[in-house]
C-alpha positions in Angstrom: 25.5 -36.3 4.1 23.9 -32.9 4.6 22.5 -32.9 1.0 21.0 -36.4 1.6 19.4 -35.1 4.8 17.8 -32.2 3.0 16.4 -34.5 0.3 14.9 -36.7 3.0 13.3 -33.7 4.7 11.9 -32.5 1.4 10.4 -35.9 0.6 8.8 -36.0 4.1 7.3 -32.6 3.6 5.9 -33.5 0.3 4.4 -36.7 1.7 2.7 -34.7 4.5 1.3 -32.3 2.0 -0.2 -35.1 -0.1 -1.7 -36.7 3.0 -3.2 -33.5 4.2 -4.6 -32.7 0.8 -6.2 -36.2 0.6 -7.6 -35.7 4.1 -9.3 -32.4 3.2 -10.6 -33.8 -0.1 -12.3 -36.7 1.7 -14.4 -35.2 4.4 -11.8 -33.4 6.4 -14.0 -30.3 6.8 -17.3 -29.8 8.5 -18.9 -28.2 5.4 -18.3 -31.2 3.1 -17.3 -28.8 0.3 -14.3 -29.0 -2.0 -11.4 -26.6 -1.8 -10.8 -24.2 -4.7 -9.2 -25.6 -7.8 -5.7 -24.7 -8.9 -2.6 -25.8 -10.8 -0.3 -28.7 -9.8 3.2 -27.8 -8.7 6.4 -29.7 -8.0 6.9 -31.8 -4.8 7.8 -29.6 -1.8 8.3 -26.3 -3.7 4.9 -26.4 -5.3 4.2 -23.6 -7.9 7.1 -21.4 -6.8 9.3 -21.9 -9.9 6.4 -20.8 -12.1 5.3 -17.7 -10.2 7.6 -15.2 -11.9 8.7 -11.8 -10.7 5.1 -10.4 -11.0 2.8 -12.8 -9.3 -0.3 -10.8 -10.0 0.1 -11.5 -13.7 0.6 -15.2 -13.2 -2.5 -15.4 -10.9 -4.5 -13.4 -13.5 -3.6 -15.9 -16.2 -4.4 -18.9 -13.9 -7.8 -17.3 -13.2 -8.7 -17.7 -16.9 -8.5 -21.5 -16.4 -9.5 -22.1 -12.8 -11.9 -19.2 -12.1 -11.9 -16.1 -9.9 -11.1 -18.2 -6.8 -8.1 -20.4 -7.2 -5.7 -22.3 -4.9 -1.9 -22.3 -5.4 0.6 -24.3 -3.3 3.7 -22.1 -2.7 6.1 -24.5 -0.9 4.4 -25.5 2.3 2.2 -22.4 2.2 -1.3 -22.9 0.7 -2.6 -19.6 -0.9 -6.1 -18.7 -2.1 -6.1 -16.0 -4.7 -9.2 -13.8 -5.3 -9.1 -12.4 -8.9 -12.3 -10.4 -9.3 -13.9 -7.4 -7.6 -17.1 -9.3 -6.8 -15.4 -12.1 -5.0 -13.0 -9.8 -3.2 -15.9 -7.7 -1.9 -17.8 -10.8 -0.9 -14.9 -12.1 1.2 -13.6 -8.9 2.7 -16.7 -6.8 3.2 -19.3 -9.5 4.1 -17.3 -12.0 6.0 -15.3 -11.0 9.1 -13.5 -14.4 9.1 -11.2 -13.1 6.3 -9.9 -10.2 8.5 -6.8 -12.0 9.8 -3.2 -11.7 8.9 -1.0 -14.7 8.0 1.2 -16.3 10.6 4.3 -16.2 8.4 8.0 -15.6 8.9 7.9 -12.2 7.2 4.9 -10.9 9.2 6.4 -12.4 12.5 9.7 -10.6 11.7 7.9 -7.2 11.6 5.7 -7.9 14.7 8.8 -8.9 16.7 10.7 -5.8 15.6 8.1 -3.2 16.6 6.2 -2.3 19.7 2.9 -2.0 17.8 1.8 -2.5 14.3 -1.7 -1.9 12.9 -1.2 -3.2 9.4 0.3 -6.6 10.3 -2.1 -7.4 13.2 -5.0 -9.8 13.0 -8.4 -8.1 13.1 -9.2 -8.8 16.7 -10.8 -6.5 19.3 -7.5 -4.8 20.1 -6.9 -4.1 16.4 -10.5 -2.7 16.0 -9.9 -0.3 18.9 -6.5 0.9 17.5 -8.0 1.3 14.0 -10.8 3.5 15.4 -8.2 5.6 17.2 -6.2 6.0 14.0 -9.2 7.1 11.9 -10.1 9.7 14.6 -6.5 11.0 14.8 -6.1 11.3 11.0 -9.4 13.0 10.6 -7.8 16.1 12.0 -6.1 16.5 8.7 -8.4 14.7 6.3 -11.3 17.3 6.2 -11.7 19.5 3.1 -12.8 22.3 5.3 -9.6 21.9 7.4 -6.6 23.9 6.1 -4.0 22.0 8.2 -3.1 19.6 5.3 -3.0 22.4 2.8 -0.6 24.3 5.0 1.7 21.3 5.4 1.6 20.6 1.6 2.2 24.3 0.9 5.5 24.2 2.8 6.6 20.8 1.3 5.7 22.1 -2.2 7.7 25.2 -1.8 10.9 23.2 -1.3 10.1 20.7 -4.0 9.3 23.3 -6.6 12.4 25.3 -5.8 14.5 22.1 -6.3 12.9 21.4 -9.6 13.3 25.0 -10.8 17.0 24.8 -10.0 17.5 22.1 -12.6 16.9 24.8 -15.2 15.0 22.5 -17.6 17.8 19.9 -17.6 16.8 16.2 -17.4 16.8 14.9 -13.9 15.5 11.9 -12.0 13.0 13.4 -9.5 12.8 10.4 -7.2 14.8 11.8 -4.4 13.0 15.2 -4.6 9.6 13.5 -4.5 10.8 11.3 -1.7 11.8 14.3 0.4 8.5 16.0 -0.3 6.4 13.0 0.8 8.6 12.5 3.9 8.1 16.1 4.8 4.3 16.0 4.6 3.9 12.8 6.6 6.5 13.7 9.1 4.8 17.0 9.8 1.3 15.5 10.0 2.4 12.8 12.4 5.2 14.4 14.5 5.4 18.1 13.5 8.8 17.4 12.1 10.1 18.3 8.7 12.0 15.2 7.7 12.9 16.7 4.3 15.5 19.0 5.9 17.2 16.3 7.8 19.6 14.5 5.5 20.8 12.2 8.2 17.2 11.0 8.7 16.3 10.7 5.0 18.8 8.1 4.1 17.7 5.3 6.5 14.0 6.0 5.8 14.6 5.6 2.0 16.7 2.5 2.6 14.1 0.9 4.9 11.3 1.6 2.3 13.3 -0.2 -0.4 14.0 -3.2 1.8 10.4 -3.4 2.9 9.1 -3.6 -0.7 11.4 -6.5 -1.6 11.0 -8.3 1.7 7.3 -8.9 1.3 7.2 -10.0 -2.3 4.6 -12.7 -2.9 5.9 -16.3 -3.0 9.2 -15.6 -1.1 11.3 -18.5 0.0 11.2 -17.0 3.5 7.4 -17.7 3.9 7.1 -20.7 1.5 9.6 -23.2 2.8 10.1 -24.7 6.3 13.7 -23.8 6.3 13.0 -20.4 4.7 14.1 -18.4 7.8 17.4 -20.3 7.9 18.0 -20.1 4.2 17.1 -16.4 4.2 18.6 -15.5 7.5 21.0 -12.9 6.0 18.1 -11.2 4.3 16.0 -11.2 7.5 18.9 -9.8 9.5 19.5 -7.1 6.8 15.8 -6.2 6.9 15.6 -5.9 10.7 18.8 -3.9 10.6 17.4 -1.5 8.0 14.1 -0.8 9.8 15.6 -0.3 13.3 17.0 3.2 12.7 13.6 4.4 11.4 11.9 2.9 14.5 14.4 4.7 16.7 13.8 8.0 14.9 10.0 7.7 15.2 10.2 6.5 18.8 12.3 9.5 19.7 9.7 11.8 18.4 6.8 9.9 20.0 8.6 10.2 23.4 8.9 14.0 22.9 5.1 14.2 22.6 4.3 12.5 25.9 4.8 15.4 28.2 2.9 17.9 26.0 -0.6 16.6 25.5 -3.1 16.8 28.4 -6.3 17.8 26.5 -7.7 18.1 23.0 -6.7 21.7 22.6 -3.1 20.6 23.0 -3.1 18.3 20.0 -0.7 19.5 17.3 -0.3 16.4 15.3 -1.2 12.7 15.1 1.4 11.6 17.7 -0.2 14.1 20.1 -3.6 12.6 19.4 -2.3 9.1 20.2 -0.5 10.3 23.4 -3.7 11.9 24.6 -5.7 8.7 23.7 -3.3 6.6 25.8 -3.9 8.9 28.8 -7.7 9.0 28.3 -8.3 5.3 27.7 -9.8 3.8 30.9 -7.6 1.2 32.7 -10.3 -1.5 32.5 -10.5 -1.1 28.7 -6.7 -1.4 28.4 -6.8 -4.5 30.5 -9.7 -6.1 28.6 -8.0 -5.5 25.2 -4.4 -6.3 26.4 -3.3 -2.7 25.6 -0.5 -0.6 27.0 0.2 3.1 26.6 3.2 2.1 24.6 1.1 0.1 22.1 -1.4 3.0 21.6 1.3 5.7 21.2 3.4 3.6 18.8 0.6 3.1 16.2 1.9 6.4 14.7 5.0 4.5 13.7 3.0 2.2 11.5 1.1 5.1 10.0 4.4 6.7 9.1 5.5 3.8 7.0 2.2 3.2 5.3 1.5 6.9 4.6 4.9 7.8 3.3 5.6 5.0 0.8 2.1 4.9 -0.7 2.0 8.7 -1.5 5.5 8.8 -2.7 5.2 6.0 -5.2 1.7 7.1 -6.4 3.0 10.6 -7.0 5.9 9.2 -9.0 3.5 7.1 -11.2 1.4 10.2 -11.9 4.5 12.3 -12.8 5.8 9.6 -15.2 2.4 9.2 -16.9 1.8 12.9 -17.3 5.2 13.2 -19.0 4.3 10.5 -21.5 0.8 12.0 -22.2 1.3 15.8 -22.7 -2.2 16.2 -24.1 -3.6 14.9 -20.8 -1.3 17.2 -18.9 -2.3 20.3 -20.9 -6.0 19.6 -20.5 -5.6 19.2 -16.7 -3.6 22.4 -16.6 -6.3 24.4 -18.5 -8.9 23.2 -16.1 -6.8 24.3 -13.1 -6.4 27.7 -14.7 -10.1 28.1 -15.3 -11.0 27.2 -11.7 -8.1 28.6 -9.7 -6.7 31.4 -11.8 -3.3 32.4 -10.4 -3.8 31.0 -6.9 -2.7 27.6 -5.7 -5.2 24.7 -5.9 -7.2 24.2 -2.7 -9.0 21.1 -1.4 -12.3 23.0 -1.7 -11.7 23.1 -5.5 -11.7 19.4 -6.0 -15.4 19.2 -6.8 -14.8 21.7 -9.6 -11.9 20.0 -11.3 -13.4 16.7 -12.5 -10.7 16.1 -15.2 -7.9 16.5 -12.7 -9.6 14.1 -10.3 -10.0 11.6 -13.2 -6.3 11.9 -14.0 -5.5 11.0 -10.4 -7.9 8.0 -10.4 -6.5 6.8 -13.7 -2.9 7.1 -12.4 -3.9 5.0 -9.3 -5.6 2.4 -11.5 -2.8 2.2 -14.1 0.0 2.0 -11.5 -2.0 -0.4 -9.3 0.6 0.2 -6.6 -0.3 -2.6 -4.3 -1.1 -5.3 -6.9 -1.9 -8.1 -4.3 -2.4 -5.8 -1.3 -1.2 -7.1 2.0 -2.3 -10.8 2.4 -5.2 -11.7 4.6 -5.8 -15.0 6.4 -8.9 -16.8 7.5 -9.6 -16.6 11.3 -11.8 -19.7 11.2 -13.0 -22.4 8.9 -15.2 -20.7 6.3 -16.7 -21.0 2.9 -16.7 -18.8 -0.2 -18.7 -19.4 -3.4 -19.2 -23.0 -2.6 -15.6 -23.7 -1.6 -14.2 -24.7 1.8 -11.4 -22.5 3.0 -9.6 -23.7 6.2 -8.7 -21.6 9.2 -5.2 -20.0 8.8 -5.3 -20.0 5.0 -3.4 -17.1 3.3 -5.6 -15.0 1.0 -4.3 -12.8 -1.8 -6.6 -10.2 -3.4 -5.5 -9.5 -6.9 -6.3 -5.8 -7.1 -4.2 -5.6 -10.3 -6.4 -8.1 -12.0 -9.5 -6.0 -11.1 -7.8 -2.7 -12.2 -7.1 -4.3 -15.6 -10.4 -6.1 -16.0 -12.0 -5.3 -19.4 -15.4 -5.6 -17.9 -14.9 -2.5 -15.7 -12.1 -0.7 -17.6 -12.3 -1.2 -21.4 -8.8 -1.0 -23.1 -7.2 -1.2 -19.6 -3.6 -1.0 -21.0 -4.3 2.5 -22.2 -4.1 5.6 -20.0 -7.5 7.2 -20.3 -8.7 9.6 -17.6 -11.9 10.2 -19.6 -13.1 6.7 -18.5 -14.0 8.3 -15.1 -16.1 11.2 -16.6 -19.8 11.3 -17.6 -20.9 12.4 -21.0 -21.3 16.0 -19.7 -17.8 16.1 -18.3 -18.6 15.5 -14.6 -16.8 12.9 -12.4 -18.6 9.6 -12.5 -18.9 8.7 -8.9 -19.8 5.1 -9.6 -16.8 4.5 -11.8 -14.6 6.3 -9.3 -15.5 3.8 -6.6 -14.2 1.0 -8.8 -10.5 2.0 -8.1 -9.2 0.3 -4.9 -5.5 1.3 -4.5 -5.8 1.2 -0.7 -7.5 -2.2 -0.3 -11.1 -3.3 0.3 -13.3 -4.0 3.2 -12.6 -4.0 6.9 -8.8 -3.7 6.5 -8.9 -0.9 4.0 -6.1 1.7 4.6 -7.1 4.1 7.4 -5.2 6.9 5.7 -6.9 6.6 2.3 -8.9 9.8 2.5 -5.8 11.8 3.6 -3.6 10.2 0.9 -6.1 11.0 -1.9 -6.3 14.7 -0.7 -2.6 14.9 -0.5 -2.1 13.5 -4.0 -4.7 15.8 -5.4 -2.8 18.8 -4.1 0.7 17.6 -5.0 -0.2 16.7 -8.6 -2.4 19.7 -9.2 0.0 22.2 -7.8 2.9 20.7 -9.7 0.9 21.1 -13.0 0.2 24.7 -12.1 3.9 25.5 -11.9 5.7 23.1 -14.3 5.4 21.5 -17.7 6.7 17.9 -17.4 8.4 16.4 -20.4 10.3 13.2 -21.3 14.0 13.3 -22.0 14.2 12.4 -25.7 17.3 10.3 -25.0 15.6 8.4 -22.2 11.9 7.7 -22.9 9.8 6.9 -19.9 8.9 3.2 -19.5 5.3 3.0 -18.2 4.7 -0.6 -19.3 7.0 -2.2 -16.8 7.4 -1.7 -13.0 9.8 -2.6 -10.2 8.4 -5.8 -8.7 7.8 -6.4 -5.0 5.1 -5.7 -2.5 4.4 -2.6 -4.5 4.7 -1.9 -8.3 7.2 0.9 -8.3 7.5 3.1 -11.4 10.7 2.8 -13.4 13.2 5.6 -12.5 13.6 7.9 -15.4 15.1 11.4 -16.0 12.4 14.0 -16.7 12.4 17.6 -17.7 10.6 20.1 -15.5 10.1 23.4 -17.3 8.9 26.3 -15.1 5.8 27.9 -16.4 6.0 31.7 -16.6 2.8 33.1 -15.1 
């Protein structure tokens, strides 16, 4: 009886989908334009069975047939996929109507579980205000003339390098060590707290990061089917349970900052900056934007999650790639020695180490950590390249397809830092701007500049201290990745040989 009821519901959903599709195709929009083309799927479930574990690859193949703008039905969720740089820029930079976030079960789960969230909010006036505050707060650390980031990385590196040296050249998986280093940097920047020394804190943070990546995989049953939240209720409950301890940890440190900050000279970290902003924002502005002090302060919680995971996984991609390409590693190390001598790399050195900067750019391109970025949605009925896109449509930007586009990156499957250098060995600024690991347009990650500076220091200083080699018994796999919201590098034991200066 239950099975028959499910079949009836499925048939009804499919019929509604067909009627809606017919309506839209026959004058159901004010522009009188067609919707983007795309493949047919199965009744009710659409194209879900054919999506595969790495949706960005499937979308890239479909683009060869249907073009750079295509439409895919994933269950009851209609998705538009943008597969080229030009069309992504046109949508996200020129058109504010693409600045929304989907009203989906996964996004709703996060928004219900936190006091405030910058990444998952729709781009309204409140979001714009909070984004502006975030950029201002992070700018304290993201200046090349400001030694605050360098001091934080100095301390985190000291612990990381001591741990790697203690392995005495024996193969080891550095994931946990890199995780602790990244957590230490972002924890200090945001809250003045060294998370790396708190084992009881580290475990829930790492678990939450892993759950987050799998929870937001493209084409999940949770977002694609009407009964998704019911079918996936155990996964939803498990996810909420995993992120709660992290929220509690962060909230505790936010609360500790409230009594400290009265003026700008009191600001020690980003949480202080938000606490001060909450006090200084006029009451009429808060009322107009629907803001509370709690919402303003807790944006630092969102920055913690975004800043930690991105840097950690990008650093791991770089380390794996350097181990596989010792010639690249040696050339980067020679450049560092010529510029820095025996002293540690500084942010002011970045303009003088073009090859090292090219190595970082190529690692970001090759790893393409956020292959589909976070999905957008249309905030109103709109058009793009002669196609009608209804309000509330989910939009994926296939950044992976761009990063592996032969037009911009010849031989894209090869790791070639030289592609970002000019004939005379300088960094090619135009080509450098073609790498978009942190998104495009109005929703581009607010911490991008800080993350790039942090990665430059972490990678460069590691090369100054260690030779990174593969374990002959366990070659590094750089062709595959752990699927999910991010493309995580495959965990592999590596050898870190301390360089004798």
